[in-house]
N, C-alpha and C positions, 0 to 999 in steps of 0.2 A: 929937707925933712926936719921938722922940729924934734928935739930930743929932750926927754925928761929922765933924769937919774934920781931915783928915790931911795934913800938909805932908810930902811925900816927900823933899824936898831938905833941909829943916832937921830932919827926924825929930821933929816935934812933933805933938801931937794935942790937940784941944779937944773935950770931950764935954759936951753940954748935954742934960739929961734933961727929960722932960715936966714933972716936978715943979718945974723952974726951977733946979735945981742945975747949976752949971757948973764943970768942972774942966779943968785943963791938965796935960799930961804931956810930959816930955822923953825923948829917947833911944828913941822908938818906932820900931821897925824895920819892922813890917808889920801889916796888918789882913787877917785871913783870914775867909772865910765857910765855916763847917763845920757841916753839918747844921742849917741855919737859924739859926745863932748866929754873930754877929761876935765873933771873938777878937782882942784887941789885944795884940801882943807887944812887950815892952820889953827893951832890952839891960841885962843885969845886971852887977854888978861883976866877975863871973868871965868875962865875955865872951859868955855864952850868952844866948839870947833866951827869955824866959818869958812865958806869958800873964798879964796883969794884970787884964783885964776881959773879961767875957763878957756880951753883950747880944743879945736876940732881934732878928732881922733884920726881922720882920714889922711892927715899928713904929719902924724906925730908917732914917734916910737918911744916906748917906756922901758927903762931898765930898772930892775929892782935889785938893790944890794942889801944883804942881811948881815953885815959885819959891823 
């Protein structure tokens, strides 16, 4: 199962894939569930939020941290 850990206060996200790949992202503003796909949005230099990752929800678990 893929794992997403999204810290809503620090705007950071850690993504760990089934393959064992683990990545961290800064300036993540939101995680949205759209049509069975989690879309991760990151703040860009121009101030706009853009999707940087799309991952199927059927094999992904999301944890939200608010610290």
